[in-house]
Steps between C-alpha positions, in 0.01 A plus 500: 500500500352627826766770517422598140129532584573767760755688292465684177516305179538631151736741338470874529503766233481877513137617511521685165621178332215306657250762382638480146467120500145516634402760240649270233259226608705289741289292739454674834342359814350703782533265797317719756155447650181556299432820695845638426465411133158669482651814652737537205722274294743516210303504177487150353620329818355162578377470857620187680527534878816320608335405830215312328538121532444459125776745400705231322203376298401854401844578353566159347382616155769769469789446258796383707745622235377860511612754762222549756477818709340488845415784735313563823486795742862495620688219328471241778205297368629534144826348622305207640311465172824518300652222711196280435511569126872416491430179689235420237761526224454852366825603332500868595288673761545866591388628838376843390453612860212721605228660295598844631848465351354393168248783498773758576703355212208559263311171496139549394274431798130425474276601789 
């Protein structure tokens, strides 16, 4: 478990596939800080900072049977978040990497 916390969790998908899923309404979590989120985030993303102590409680209402997409600035924190979600029993979690990759692939970003 400790090793998993420091390594990336979740599956990966090509950015265009992630963008298509997000645009189709898949749940997406922005796990960056509040300041980063305020500076621009994927449209419709739910902000839940992975470093907040109440992270688990704040994501507990998500459907564990639905694919959840998580992203951050580079993919590192989203990997940590994905590992936590998997530990919590989520069936499929995709580490969508960094917001820059998603934006370049066409994800709508709100600023």
